DRENDO-1510 file (C-alpha; in Angstrom, 1 decimal, always signed):
<recs>
REC; n; res; u; v; w
REC; 1; MET; +0.0; +0.0; +0.0 .
REC; 2; ASN; +3.1; +2.3; +0.0 .
REC; 3; ASN; +2.3; +3.5; -3.6 .
REC; 4; TRP; -1.4; +3.7; -3.2 .
REC; 5; LYS; -1.6; +7.5; -3.8 .
REC; 6; THR; +0.1; +7.1; -7.3 .
REC; 7; ARG; -2.1; +4.3; -8.4 .
REC; 8; PHE; -5.4; +5.7; -6.9 .
REC; 9; PHE; -4.9; +9.3; -8.2 .
REC; 10; THR; -3.9; +8.1; -11.7 .
REC; 11; ILE; -7.2; +6.3; -12.0 .
REC; 12; TRP; -9.0; +9.2; -10.2 .
REC; 13; THR; -7.7; +11.7; -12.7 .
REC; 14; GLY; -9.0; +9.8; -15.6 .
REC; 15; GLN; -12.4; +9.4; -13.9 .
REC; 16; ALA; -12.4; +13.2; -13.3 .
REC; 17; PHE; -12.3; +13.7; -17.1 .
REC; 18; SER; -15.0; +11.2; -17.6 .
REC; 19; LEU; -17.2; +12.8; -14.9 .
REC; 20; LEU; -16.7; +16.2; -16.7 .
REC; 21; GLY; -18.0; +14.8; -19.9 .
REC; 22; SER; -21.0; +13.1; -18.2 .
REC; 23; SER; -21.8; +16.3; -16.3 .
REC; 24; LEU; -21.8; +18.2; -19.6 .
REC; 25; VAL; -24.1; +15.7; -21.2 .
REC; 26; ASP; -26.5; +15.6; -18.3 .
REC; 27; PHE; -26.8; +19.4; -18.3 .
REC; 28; ALA; -27.3; +19.6; -22.1 .
REC; 29; LEU; -29.9; +16.8; -22.2 .
REC; 30; ILE; -31.9; +18.1; -19.3 .
REC; 31; TRP; -31.9; +21.6; -20.8 .
REC; 32; TRP; -32.9; +20.2; -24.2 .
REC; 33; LEU; -35.9; +18.3; -22.6 .
REC; 34; THR; -36.9; +21.4; -20.6 .
REC; 35; GLU; -36.7; +23.7; -23.6 .
REC; 36; THR; -38.4; +21.2; -25.9 .
REC; 37; THR; -41.2; +20.0; -23.7 .
REC; 38; GLY; -41.5; +22.2; -20.6 .
REC; 39; SER; -43.2; +19.3; -18.9 .
REC; 40; GLU; -42.8; +18.2; -15.3 .
REC; 41; ARG; -44.0; +14.8; -16.3 .
REC; 42; ILE; -41.3; +14.4; -18.9 .
REC; 43; LEU; -38.6; +15.5; -16.6 .
REC; 44; ALA; -39.9; +13.2; -13.8 .
REC; 45; PHE; -40.0; +10.3; -16.3 .
REC; 46; SER; -36.5; +11.0; -17.5 .
REC; 47; SER; -35.2; +10.8; -14.0 .
REC; 48; LEU; -37.2; +7.7; -13.4 .
REC; 49; LEU; -35.6; +6.0; -16.4 .
REC; 50; THR; -32.1; +6.7; -15.1 .
REC; 51; LEU; -33.0; +5.0; -11.8 .
REC; 52; LEU; -34.9; +1.9; -13.2 .
REC; 53; PRO; -31.8; -0.1; -14.3 .
REC; 54; ARG; -30.3; +0.4; -10.8 .
REC; 55; MET; -33.5; -0.6; -9.1 .
REC; 56; ILE; -34.1; -3.7; -11.2 .
REC; 57; LEU; -30.6; -4.9; -12.2 .
REC; 58; GLY; -28.4; -3.1; -9.7 .
REC; 59; PRO; -27.9; -6.1; -7.3 .
REC; 60; PHE; -27.1; -8.4; -10.1 .
REC; 61; ALA; -24.6; -5.9; -11.5 .
REC; 62; GLY; -22.8; -6.1; -8.1 .
REC; 63; SER; -22.4; -9.8; -8.4 .
REC; 64; VAL; -21.0; -9.5; -11.9 .
REC; 65; ILE; -18.5; -6.9; -10.6 .
REC; 66; ASP; -17.4; -9.3; -7.8 .
REC; 67; ARG; -16.5; -11.9; -10.5 .
REC; 68; LEU; -14.5; -9.5; -12.7 .
REC; 69; ASN; -11.5; -7.2; -12.3 .
REC; 70; ARG; -12.7; -3.8; -11.3 .
REC; 71; LYS; -10.5; -2.2; -13.9 .
REC; 72; THR; -12.1; -4.3; -16.7 .
REC; 73; VAL; -15.6; -3.4; -15.5 .
REC; 74; MET; -14.8; +0.3; -15.6 .
REC; 75; ILE; -13.2; +0.2; -19.0 .
REC; 76; LEU; -16.2; -1.6; -20.5 .
REC; 77; ALA; -18.6; +0.7; -18.8 .
REC; 78; ASP; -16.9; +3.9; -19.9 .
REC; 79; GLY; -16.5; +2.5; -23.5 .
REC; 80; ALA; -20.2; +1.5; -23.7 .
REC; 81; ILE; -21.3; +5.0; -22.5 .
REC; 82; ALA; -19.1; +6.6; -25.1 .
REC; 83; LEU; -20.6; +4.5; -27.9 .
REC; 84; VAL; -24.1; +5.5; -26.8 .
REC; 85; THR; -23.1; +9.1; -26.9 .
REC; 86; VAL; -21.7; +8.7; -30.4 .
REC; 87; ALA; -25.0; +7.3; -31.5 .
REC; 88; LEU; -26.8; +10.3; -30.1 .
REC; 89; ILE; -24.4; +12.7; -31.9 .
REC; 90; LEU; -25.4; +11.0; -35.2 .
REC; 91; LEU; -29.1; +11.4; -34.3 .
REC; 92; PHE; -28.7; +15.1; -33.8 .
REC; 93; HIS; -26.5; +15.4; -36.9 .
REC; 94; PHE; -29.2; +13.9; -39.1 .
REC; 95; ARG; -32.0; +15.7; -37.3 .
REC; 96; ALA; -33.5; +12.4; -36.2 .
REC; 97; GLU; -33.6; +13.3; -32.5 .
REC; 98; SER; -36.8; +13.0; -30.5 .
REC; 99; VAL; -37.9; +13.1; -26.9 .
REC; 100; ALA; -38.3; +9.3; -27.0 .
REC; 101; LEU; -34.8; +8.7; -28.3 .
REC; 102; VAL; -33.2; +11.1; -25.9 .
REC; 103; LEU; -35.0; +9.3; -23.0 .
REC; 104; LEU; -33.7; +5.9; -24.4 .
REC; 105; VAL; -30.1; +7.3; -24.4 .
REC; 106; LEU; -30.5; +8.4; -20.8 .
REC; 107; LEU; -31.6; +4.8; -20.0 .
REC; 108; LEU; -28.7; +3.3; -21.7 .
REC; 109; ARG; -26.2; +5.6; -20.1 .
REC; 110; SER; -27.6; +4.8; -16.8 .
REC; 111; LEU; -27.0; +1.1; -17.5 .
REC; 112; GLY; -23.3; +1.8; -18.0 .
REC; 113; SER; -23.0; +3.9; -14.8 .
REC; 114; MET; -24.8; +1.1; -12.9 .
REC; 115; PHE; -21.7; -1.1; -13.4 .
REC; 116; HIS; -19.2; +1.7; -13.2 .
REC; 117; GLN; -20.0; +3.4; -9.9 .
REC; 118; PRO; -20.0; +0.3; -7.7 .
REC; 119; ALA; -16.7; -0.9; -9.4 .
REC; 120; MET; -15.1; +2.5; -8.7 .
REC; 121; LYS; -16.3; +2.5; -5.1 .
REC; 122; SER; -15.0; -1.0; -4.6 .
REC; 123; ALA; -11.6; -0.1; -6.2 .
REC; 124; THR; -11.3; +2.9; -3.9 .
REC; 125; ALA; -11.8; +0.7; -0.8 .
REC; 126; LEU; -9.1; -1.7; -2.2 .
REC; 127; LEU; -6.6; +1.0; -3.0 .
REC; 128; VAL; -7.0; +3.5; -0.2 .
REC; 129; PRO; -6.0; +2.6; +3.4 .
REC; 130; GLU; -9.0; +2.6; +5.8 .
REC; 131; GLN; -7.9; +5.6; +7.8 .
REC; 132; HIS; -7.9; +7.8; +4.7 .
REC; 133; LEU; -11.3; +6.7; +3.3 .
REC; 134; ALA; -13.3; +9.6; +4.9 .
REC; 135; ARG; -10.9; +12.1; +3.5 .
REC; 136; ILE; -11.0; +10.5; +0.0 .
REC; 137; GLY; -14.8; +10.7; +0.3 .
REC; 138; GLY; -14.4; +14.4; +0.9 .
REC; 139; ILE; -12.1; +14.7; -2.1 .
REC; 140; ASN; -14.6; +12.9; -4.2 .
REC; 141; ARG; -17.2; +15.4; -3.2 .
REC; 142; ILE; -14.8; +18.2; -4.2 .
REC; 143; LEU; -14.5; +16.5; -7.7 .
REC; 144; THR; -18.2; +16.1; -8.1 .
REC; 145; GLY; -18.8; +19.7; -6.9 .
REC; 146; ALA; -16.1; +21.1; -9.3 .
REC; 147; MET; -17.7; +19.3; -12.2 .
REC; 148; ASN; -21.0; +20.8; -11.2 .
REC; 149; ILE; -19.4; +24.3; -11.3 .
REC; 150; VAL; -17.6; +23.9; -14.6 .
REC; 151; ALA; -20.1; +21.7; -16.5 .
REC; 152; PRO; -23.2; +24.0; -16.4 .
REC; 153; VAL; -21.3; +27.2; -17.2 .
REC; 154; ALA; -19.3; +25.4; -20.0 .
REC; 155; GLY; -22.5; +23.6; -21.2 .
REC; 156; ALA; -24.5; +26.9; -21.3 .
REC; 157; MET; -21.8; +28.6; -23.2 .
REC; 158; LEU; -21.3; +25.7; -25.7 .
REC; 159; ILE; -25.1; +25.4; -26.2 .
REC; 160; SER; -25.4; +29.2; -26.8 .
REC; 161; ALA; -22.4; +29.2; -29.2 .
REC; 162; PHE; -22.8; +25.9; -30.9 .
REC; 163; ASP; -25.3; +23.2; -30.3 .
REC; 164; VAL; -25.8; +20.0; -28.3 .
REC; 165; LYS; -23.5; +18.0; -30.5 .
REC; 166; ALA; -20.5; +20.0; -29.3 .
REC; 167; VAL; -21.2; +19.0; -25.7 .
REC; 168; LEU; -21.7; +15.4; -26.7 .
REC; 169; LEU; -18.4; +15.2; -28.6 .
REC; 170; ILE; -16.5; +16.4; -25.5 .
REC; 171; ASP; -18.0; +13.5; -23.5 .
REC; 172; VAL; -16.6; +11.0; -26.0 .
REC; 173; VAL; -13.1; +12.5; -25.7 .
REC; 174; THR; -13.2; +12.5; -21.9 .
REC; 175; ALA; -14.4; +8.9; -21.9 .
REC; 176; LEU; -11.4; +7.9; -24.0 .
REC; 177; ILE; -9.0; +9.7; -21.5 .
REC; 178; ALA; -10.6; +7.7; -18.7 .
REC; 179; VAL; -10.2; +4.4; -20.5 .
REC; 180; GLY; -6.6; +5.3; -21.3 .
REC; 181; THR; -5.6; +5.9; -17.7 .
REC; 182; LEU; -7.4; +2.7; -16.6 .
REC; 183; PHE; -5.6; +0.7; -19.2 .
REC; 184; PHE; -2.2; +1.6; -17.9 .
REC; 185; SER; -3.1; +1.2; -14.2 .
REC; 186; SER; -3.5; -1.8; -11.9 .
REC; 187; VAL; -6.4; -2.4; -9.6 .
REC; 188; PRO; -6.2; -5.2; -7.0 .
REC; 189; ASP; -9.0; -7.6; -6.5 .
REC; 190; PRO; -10.2; -9.0; -3.1 .
REC; 191; ARG; -9.5; -12.6; -2.3 .
REC; 192; VAL; -12.4; -14.6; -3.5 .
REC; 193; SER; -12.8; -18.3; -2.5 .
REC; 194; THR; -13.2; -21.0; -5.1 .
REC; 195; ALA; -16.8; -21.5; -3.9 .
REC; 196; GLN; -17.6; -17.9; -4.5 .
REC; 197; LYS; -16.1; -18.0; -8.0 .
REC; 198; SER; -18.2; -21.1; -9.0 .
REC; 199; ALA; -21.4; -19.7; -7.5 .
REC; 200; SER; -24.2; -18.5; -9.8 .
REC; 201; ILE; -24.8; -14.7; -10.2 .
REC; 202; ARG; -28.3; -15.3; -8.7 .
REC; 203; ARG; -26.8; -16.9; -5.6 .
REC; 204; GLU; -24.2; -14.2; -5.1 .
REC; 205; THR; -26.9; -11.5; -5.5 .
REC; 206; LEU; -29.0; -13.2; -2.9 .
REC; 207; GLU; -25.9; -13.5; -0.6 .
REC; 208; GLY; -25.4; -9.7; -1.0 .
REC; 209; LEU; -29.1; -9.1; -0.1 .
REC; 210; ARG; -28.9; -11.5; +2.8 .
REC; 211; TYR; -25.8; -9.9; +4.1 .
REC; 212; VAL; -27.5; -6.5; +4.2 .
REC; 213; LEU; -30.8; -7.8; +5.7 .
REC; 214; ASN; -28.9; -9.9; +8.3 .
REC; 215; THR; -26.5; -7.1; +9.4 .
REC; 216; ARG; -28.6; -5.0; +11.8 .
REC; 217; SER; -26.5; -1.9; +11.5 .
REC; 218; LEU; -26.6; -1.8; +7.7 .
REC; 219; ILE; -30.4; -2.3; +7.5 .
REC; 220; PHE; -30.9; +0.4; +10.1 .
REC; 221; VAL; -28.9; +2.9; +8.2 .
REC; 222; VAL; -30.1; +2.0; +4.7 .
REC; 223; GLY; -33.8; +1.8; +5.9 .
REC; 224; THR; -33.8; +5.2; +7.5 .
REC; 225; CYS; -32.0; +6.8; +4.6 .
REC; 226; THR; -34.5; +5.2; +2.2 .
REC; 227; LEU; -37.5; +6.8; +4.0 .
REC; 228; ALA; -35.8; +10.2; +3.9 .
REC; 229; ASN; -35.3; +10.0; +0.1 .
REC; 230; PHE; -38.9; +9.9; -0.9 .
REC; 231; CYS; -39.0; +13.4; -2.5 .
REC; 232; VAL; -35.3; +13.6; -3.5 .
REC; 233; GLY; -36.1; +12.5; -7.1 .
REC; 234; PRO; -38.7; +15.2; -7.8 .
REC; 235; THR; -36.6; +18.0; -6.3 .
REC; 236; GLU; -33.7; +17.1; -8.6 .
REC; 237; ALA; -35.9; +16.4; -11.7 .
REC; 238; PHE; -37.7; +19.8; -11.3 .
REC; 239; LYS; -34.7; +22.0; -10.6 .
REC; 240; SER; -34.7; +23.3; -14.2 .
REC; 241; LEU; -38.4; +24.1; -14.0 .
REC; 242; MET; -37.9; +25.7; -10.6 .
REC; 243; VAL; -35.5; +28.2; -12.4 .
REC; 244; THR; -37.7; +28.8; -15.4 .
REC; 245; SER; -41.3; +28.7; -14.1 .
REC; 246; VAL; -40.9; +29.8; -10.5 .
REC; 247; PHE; -38.0; +32.2; -10.6 .
REC; 248; GLY; -38.3; +33.2; -14.3 .
REC; 249; GLY; -34.8; +32.4; -15.3 .
REC; 250; GLY; -33.2; +30.8; -18.4 .
REC; 251; VAL; -30.2; +28.6; -19.3 .
REC; 252; MET; -27.7; +30.9; -17.7 .
REC; 253; GLU; -29.6; +31.1; -14.4 .
REC; 254; LEU; -29.8; +27.3; -14.5 .
REC; 255; SER; -26.1; +27.2; -14.9 .
REC; 256; TRP; -25.7; +29.4; -11.9 .
REC; 257; ILE; -27.9; +27.1; -9.8 .
REC; 258; THR; -26.0; +24.0; -10.9 .
REC; 259; ALA; -22.7; +25.7; -10.3 .
REC; 260; ALA; -23.7; +26.8; -6.8 .
REC; 261; CYS; -24.6; +23.2; -6.0 .
REC; 262; GLY; -21.2; +22.2; -7.3 .
REC; 263; LEU; -19.4; +24.9; -5.3 .
REC; 264; GLY; -21.3; +23.7; -2.2 .
REC; 265; LEU; -20.0; +20.2; -2.8 .
REC; 266; VAL; -16.5; +21.5; -3.2 .
REC; 267; SER; -16.7; +23.5; +0.0 .
REC; 268; GLY; -18.1; +20.5; +1.9 .
REC; 269; GLY; -15.4; +18.3; +0.4 .
REC; 270; VAL; -12.7; +20.7; +1.5 .
REC; 271; ILE; -14.2; +20.7; +5.0 .
REC; 272; MET; -14.2; +16.9; +5.1 .
REC; 273; GLY; -10.7; +16.7; +3.6 .
REC; 274; LEU; -9.3; +19.0; +6.4 .
REC; 275; TRP; -11.6; +17.8; +9.2 .
REC; 276; GLY; -11.9; +14.1; +8.5 .
REC; 277; GLY; -15.3; +13.9; +10.3 .
REC; 278; CYS; -16.4; +12.9; +13.7 .
REC; 279; LYS; -15.0; +9.8; +15.4 .
REC; 280; ARG; -18.2; +8.0; +14.3 .
REC; 281; ASN; -18.9; +8.3; +10.6 .
REC; 282; LEU; -22.7; +8.1; +11.1 .
REC; 283; VAL; -22.6; +11.2; +13.4 .
REC; 284; THR; -20.8; +13.1; +10.6 .
REC; 285; SER; -23.4; +11.8; +8.1 .
REC; 286; GLY; -26.3; +12.8; +10.4 .
REC; 287; ILE; -25.1; +16.3; +10.7 .
REC; 288; GLY; -24.9; +16.6; +7.0 .
REC; 289; TRP; -28.5; +15.3; +6.5 .
REC; 290; GLY; -29.8; +17.7; +9.1 .
REC; 291; GLY; -28.2; +20.7; +7.3 .
REC; 292; VAL; -29.6; +19.6; +4.0 .
REC; 293; GLY; -33.1; +19.3; +5.5 .
REC; 294; VAL; -33.0; +22.9; +7.0 .
REC; 295; CYS; -31.9; +24.4; +3.6 .
REC; 296; TYR; -34.4; +22.5; +1.5 .
REC; 297; ALA; -37.3; +23.4; +3.8 .
REC; 298; ALA; -36.2; +27.1; +3.7 .
REC; 299; ILE; -36.5; +27.1; -0.2 .
REC; 300; PHE; -40.3; +26.8; +0.2 .
REC; 301; PHE; -40.4; +30.2; +1.9 .
REC; 302; LEU; -37.9; +32.1; -0.4 .
REC; 303; PRO; -39.1; +35.2; -2.2 .
REC; 304; ILE; -39.3; +34.5; -6.0 .
REC; 305; THR; -38.3; +38.0; -7.0 .
REC; 306; ASN; -34.6; +37.3; -6.5 .
REC; 307; ILE; -33.0; +34.0; -7.7 .
REC; 308; TRP; -29.9; +34.6; -5.6 .
REC; 309; TRP; -31.8; +33.4; -2.5 .
REC; 310; LEU; -32.2; +30.1; -4.3 .
REC; 311; VAL; -28.6; +30.1; -5.3 .
REC; 312; ALA; -27.5; +30.6; -1.7 .
REC; 313; ALA; -29.9; +28.0; -0.2 .
REC; 314; LEU; -28.7; +25.3; -2.6 .
REC; 315; TYR; -25.0; +26.2; -2.1 .
REC; 316; ILE; -25.3; +25.7; +1.7 .
REC; 317; ALA; -27.4; +22.6; +1.2 .
REC; 318; ASN; -24.7; +21.0; -0.9 .
REC; 319; ILE; -22.0; +21.8; +1.7 .
REC; 320; PHE; -24.0; +19.6; +4.1 .
REC; 321; MET; -24.7; +17.1; +1.3 .
REC; 322; ALA; -21.0; +16.5; +0.9 .
REC; 323; ILE; -20.5; +16.0; +4.6 .
REC; 324; GLY; -23.4; +13.6; +4.8 .
REC; 325; CYS; -22.3; +11.5; +1.8 .
REC; 326; ALA; -18.7; +11.4; +2.8 .
REC; 327; GLY; -19.6; +10.1; +6.3 .
REC; 328; LEU; -22.0; +7.5; +4.9 .
REC; 329; ASP; -19.5; +6.3; +2.3 .
REC; 330; ALA; -16.8; +5.8; +4.9 .
REC; 331; PHE; -19.2; +3.8; +7.1 .
REC; 332; TYR; -20.2; +1.5; +4.2 .
REC; 333; GLU; -16.6; +1.0; +3.0 .
REC; 334; THR; -15.3; +0.1; +6.5 .
REC; 335; LYS; -18.4; -2.0; +7.6 .
REC; 336; VAL; -18.6; -4.3; +4.6 .
REC; 337; PRO; -15.8; -7.0; +4.0 .
REC; 338; GLN; -13.9; -6.3; +0.8 .
REC; 339; GLU; -14.9; -9.6; -0.9 .
REC; 340; TYR; -18.6; -8.5; -0.7 .
REC; 341; HIS; -18.1; -4.9; -1.9 .
REC; 342; GLY; -19.6; -5.2; -5.4 .
REC; 343; ARG; -22.8; -7.1; -4.6 .
REC; 344; VAL; -23.4; -5.4; -1.2 .
REC; 345; PHE; -22.8; -1.8; -2.5 .
REC; 346; SER; -25.2; -2.5; -5.3 .
REC; 347; VAL; -27.8; -3.9; -3.0 .
REC; 348; ILE; -27.4; -1.0; -0.6 .
REC; 349; SER; -27.7; +1.5; -3.5 .
REC; 350; THR; -30.9; -0.3; -4.7 .
REC; 351; ILE; -32.5; -0.3; -1.3 .
REC; 352; ASP; -31.3; +3.2; -0.4 .
REC; 353; ASN; -33.0; +4.6; -3.5 .
REC; 354; THR; -36.1; +2.5; -3.4 .
REC; 355; THR; -38.4; +5.4; -2.6 .
REC; 356; ILE; -36.9; +7.8; -5.2 .
REC; 357; PRO; -38.7; +6.1; -8.2 .
REC; 358; ILE; -41.9; +6.0; -6.2 .
REC; 359; GLY; -41.6; +9.7; -5.6 .
REC; 360; LEU; -40.8; +10.3; -9.3 .
REC; 361; LEU; -43.8; +8.2; -10.3 .
REC; 362; VAL; -46.1; +10.2; -8.0 .
REC; 363; ALA; -44.5; +13.4; -9.4 .
REC; 364; ALA; -45.0; +12.3; -13.0 .
REC; 365; ILE; -48.7; +11.7; -12.3 .
REC; 366; PHE; -49.5; +14.7; -10.1 .
REC; 367; GLY; -46.5; +17.0; -10.9 .
REC; 368; GLU; -48.7; +19.5; -12.7 .
REC; 369; LEU; -51.0; +19.8; -9.6 .
REC; 370; VAL; -48.4; +20.1; -6.8 .
REC; 371; PRO; -46.4; +23.3; -6.5 .
REC; 372; ILE; -42.7; +22.6; -7.3 .
REC; 373; ARG; -41.4; +24.2; -4.1 .
REC; 374; LEU; -43.6; +21.9; -2.0 .
REC; 375; TRP; -41.4; +19.0; -3.0 .
REC; 376; TYR; -38.5; +20.8; -1.4 .
REC; 377; LEU; -40.4; +21.4; +1.8 .
REC; 378; ILE; -41.3; +17.8; +2.2 .
REC; 379; THR; -37.7; +16.7; +1.4 .
REC; 380; GLY; -36.4; +19.1; +4.1 .
REC; 381; ILE; -38.8; +17.9; +6.7 .
REC; 382; LEU; -37.8; +14.3; +6.0 .
REC; 383; HIS; -34.1; +14.9; +6.3 .
REC; 384; VAL; -34.4; +17.0; +9.5 .
REC; 385; GLY; -36.4; +14.0; +10.8 .
REC; 386; LEU; -33.6; +11.6; +9.8 .
REC; 387; PHE; -31.1; +13.7; +11.7 .
REC; 388; LEU; -33.2; +13.9; +14.8 .
REC; 389; PHE; -33.9; +10.2; +14.7 .
REC; 390; TRP; -30.2; +9.3; +14.3 .
REC; 391; MET; -29.0; +11.5; +17.0 .
REC; 392; GLY; -31.6; +10.1; +19.5 .
REC; 393; SER; -31.1; +6.5; +18.5 .
REC; 394; ARG; -28.9; +4.0; +20.4 .
REC; 395; GLU; -28.8; +2.0; +17.2 .
REC; 396; LEU; -26.6; +4.7; +15.7 .
REC; 397; LYS; -23.8; +4.0; +18.2 .
REC; 398; ARG; -24.2; +0.2; +17.9 .
REC; 399; ALA; -24.0; +0.4; +14.1 .
REC; 400; GLU; -20.3; +1.3; +14.2 .
REC; 401; GLU; -19.3; -0.6; +17.3 .
REC; 402; THR; -20.6; -3.9; +16.0 .
REC; 403; PRO; -17.9; -5.7; +13.9 .
REC; 404; SER; -18.6; -6.7; +10.3 .
REC; 405; GLU; -20.1; -10.1; +9.8 .
REC; 406; ALA; -19.9; -12.5; +6.8 .
REC; 407; ALA; -23.2; -13.5; +5.3 .
</recs>
């Protein structure tokens, strides 16, 4: 582990380029859907499509990841996403694009990220010493936040000066950079028994699910987070409509909002990188969710005459978001044995996000009837409730004191 920094940050740099391209595409396609349809139902449905693969196939993807080299999985995922983007460029070039085809592309890109994200998370836990994981979690939030600052501004400028194809082409180039850095890097694999290697994917998936359900601390954390996430989907899906229909902004104002979210993640990541969090990771995470809740609830009461109030609220919310996520990631990475990382992380992600598609489905059906800002108020109340419950629960302390158990 002496050279872990060189190996990890080589891969991390390539993934930073890939994340930039993906962030540009996400911004461009959401704006295209907003400008083309102006429909809350379409935006909710687009977000639902990006989650469905993870909900249905996510746990099985984890079992596949545990059978393969993490490096191979990430190369294949990045390459597949790049090919889908090339196909979309051709559709726009020949003026054959449509809402249905853009939604299909979002679905296919989500399938690629479904394999990529757990593989990268598992590779991080294998490359980085345990005592540095919380700080790396903070650095990852800095990366995500930086992309959210750069991508919307760059995306808005590119869309204004050129068209969507220019944004999509950059994504292909950054994906190739990510594949190149992975190709020349090495990623260790956890020790896997012969029995595990010969087990079916279905059996391994069930083992991952059984591990989570039988580990009291994990099911406590995942279950409570799941309940708090009910309205997260609509708040993210309707962000562009919040800017246009509530605050009367356009593409540049949306870029300000997205950049503010990114700057908040960077600020929170810097705080985590310097601080390292509380002694117990879940206390750190709980503080983060409480702060997110207060900021989201405040959005319901903001005056709509000045969009800078919204910018400030989302900036502060994302500072706390970075803190909450970094603490939670560190808890999962230290709690779960390395040989179970792929399948367990995928199962956790699936369970943790169970209520998000339900919220998006409700939003798709009733989105035109419910005020957009009401989704933020409900999300805020749920996250403040999560913070209060965690801080008052004895199970929170037991969760990190209880040693990991094999399924």
